[in-house]
C-alpha positions in Angstrom: -18.0 8.9 12.6 -17.3 8.2 9.0 -13.8 8.9 7.4 -13.2 9.2 3.6 -9.6 9.8 2.8 -8.7 10.5 -0.7 -5.3 10.7 -2.4 -4.7 11.1 -6.1 -1.7 11.4 -8.4 -1.7 12.4 -12.1 0.9 10.2 -13.8 2.3 10.8 -17.2 2.1 7.1 -18.2 -0.7 5.0 -19.6 -3.3 3.4 -17.4 -1.9 0.0 -18.5 1.6 1.0 -17.3 0.4 2.2 -13.9 -2.0 -0.7 -13.6 1.0 -3.1 -13.8 2.5 -1.3 -10.8 -0.7 -1.9 -8.8 -0.5 -5.7 -9.8 3.0 -5.9 -8.2 1.7 -5.0 -4.7 3.0 -7.4 -2.0 4.7 -9.6 -4.7 8.3 -10.2 -5.8 9.5 -7.0 -7.2 6.8 -4.8 -5.7 7.3 -1.4 -7.6 4.4 0.6 -5.9 4.5 0.0 -2.1 7.1 2.3 -0.4 8.9 -0.6 1.5 12.0 1.5 1.4 10.7 3.9 4.1 7.8 1.7 5.6 7.0 -1.6 6.6 6.5 -3.9 3.6 3.0 -5.2 2.6 2.7 -9.0 2.9 -0.1 -11.5 2.5 -0.5 -15.2 3.1 -1.3 -15.7 -0.6 0.9 -14.5 -3.4 0.7 -10.9 -4.2 -2.8 -9.4 -4.1 -4.7 -12.6 -4.6 -8.3 -12.3 -3.4 -8.7 -13.8 0.1 -5.1 -13.1 1.1 -4.7 -12.0 4.7 -1.9 -9.9 6.0 -1.2 -6.1 5.9 1.9 -3.9 6.8 3.3 -3.1 10.2 0.5 -3.6 12.8 -2.3 -2.8 10.3 -4.2 -6.0 9.3 -6.4 -6.5 6.3 -7.4 -8.9 3.6 -7.6 -8.6 -0.3 -11.3 -8.3 -1.2 -11.0 -7.9 -5.0 -8.3 -7.5 -7.6 -9.1 -6.3 -11.1 -5.7 -6.8 -12.8 -4.3 -3.6 -14.3 -7.2 -1.5 -12.8 -7.8 -1.8 -9.1 -7.3 -3.6 -5.7 -9.5 -3.4 -2.7 -8.6 -4.3 0.9 -10.8 -4.8 3.9 -9.4 -3.9 7.3 -9.7 -6.6 10.0 -10.0 -4.5 13.0 -6.3 -4.3 13.9 -5.2 -1.9 15.3 -8.3 -2.1 17.3 -11.3 -0.2 16.0 -9.9 0.0 12.4 -12.9 -1.1 10.2 -13.5 -0.3 6.6 -11.8 -0.5 3.2 -9.0 1.0 1.3 -8.1 0.6 -2.5 -5.9 1.6 -5.3 -7.6 2.6 -8.5 -6.2 3.4 -11.9 -8.3 5.8 -14.0 -7.1 6.5 -17.6 -7.3 10.1 -18.7 -5.6 9.8 -22.2 -3.4 7.4 -24.1 -0.3 8.6 -22.2 -1.8 9.8 -18.9 -3.7 8.6 -15.9 -4.7 9.2 -12.4 -3.8 6.8 -9.5 -6.2 7.0 -6.7 -5.9 5.7 -3.2 -9.3 5.7 -1.4 -9.9 4.9 2.3 -13.4 4.5 3.6 -13.5 3.9 7.4 -16.2 3.4 10.0 -13.8 3.4 12.9 -14.7 2.2 16.4 -13.2 3.3 19.7 -10.2 3.7 20.2 -9.7 4.4 16.5 -12.2 7.3 16.5 -9.7 9.0 18.8 -6.3 7.9 17.4 -7.1 8.2 13.7 -6.7 12.1 13.6 -3.8 12.2 16.1 -1.9 9.2 15.1 -2.9 7.0 12.2 -3.9 9.6 9.7 -0.6 11.5 9.5 1.3 8.2 9.1 -1.2 6.9 6.5 -1.2 10.1 4.5 2.6 10.1 4.5 3.0 6.5 3.4 0.3 6.8 0.6 2.0 10.0 -0.8 5.3 8.0 -0.9 3.6 5.2 -2.9 2.0 7.7 -5.3 5.5 9.3 -5.9 6.8 5.8 -6.8 4.1 5.6 -9.3 5.1 8.9 -10.7 8.5 7.6 -11.4 6.9 5.5 -14.2 6.0 8.6 -16.1 9.0 10.9 -15.2 11.7 8.4 -14.9 13.4 7.5 -11.8 14.3 10.5 -9.6 10.9 12.1 -9.2 11.1 14.1 -6.0 10.5 12.1 -2.9 7.7 13.6 -0.6 9.0 15.3 2.4 7.5 14.4 5.8 6.2 17.0 8.2 8.1 17.3 11.5 5.1 15.7 13.2 5.2 12.5 11.0 9.0 12.4 11.6 8.3 12.6 15.4 5.6 9.9 15.2 8.0 7.7 13.1 10.7 8.0 15.7 8.3 7.3 18.5 6.8 4.2 17.0 9.8 2.5 15.3 10.3 0.0 18.3 6.6 -1.1 17.9 5.9 -1.1 14.2 9.3 -2.0 13.1 11.8 -0.2 10.7 11.4 -0.6 7.0 13.7 -3.2 5.6 16.5 -2.4 3.3 16.0 -3.5 -0.4 18.6 -6.3 0.2 16.6 -7.6 3.2 13.3 -7.5 1.2 14.9 -9.4 -1.7 16.2 -12.1 0.7 12.7 -12.6 2.1 11.3 -12.7 -1.3 13.9 -15.4 -2.3 12.8 -17.4 0.6 9.2 -17.5 -0.7 8.3 -20.1 -3.1 8.1 -19.0 -6.7 4.3 -18.2 -7.7 4.3 -21.2 -10.1 5.5 -23.5 -7.2 3.4 -22.0 -4.5 0.9 -24.8 -3.3 -1.5 -22.0 -2.0 -1.9 -20.8 -5.5 -5.4 -21.3 -7.0 -5.2 -24.2 -9.5 -2.0 -25.6 -8.1 
């Protein structure tokens, strides 16, 4: 079984502006990942530095590549069990003041993911990614773009799994965690440091 899951959002902003959002992933002041509603994305290297390992909630992956302002690709590390493949954000310019932000997931799931993807993981994944794309849309439309509504099934899954995957942290809690991390210039793991 192969899974190819595609999400796209047209944004009334330049590819450079939206690319800057992609570059903030997992870093201080992350403006793309919907950490207000979902577990935050974190890596053992700053931001989306290639080679960084981490993920969000129970999902583990590593940064494979990062083309600043254009794309970032992650490789799943088999956690949850059977989750193998890649996911990526890609910015595609369509004009001087418009672009498309894509999220592409290419999976070769193994058991038990072959069963749990459709019933459990895909609905949660789709809701999370749509929340991220709505945040990107804020760049073009200003703050206050409509937040996607979750289906009743996604709300049920969220209630059932919150003890296991954790609740999203408040912005104040995320800021406290970010302030505990060393500044990028002072981070000994930073290449060239």
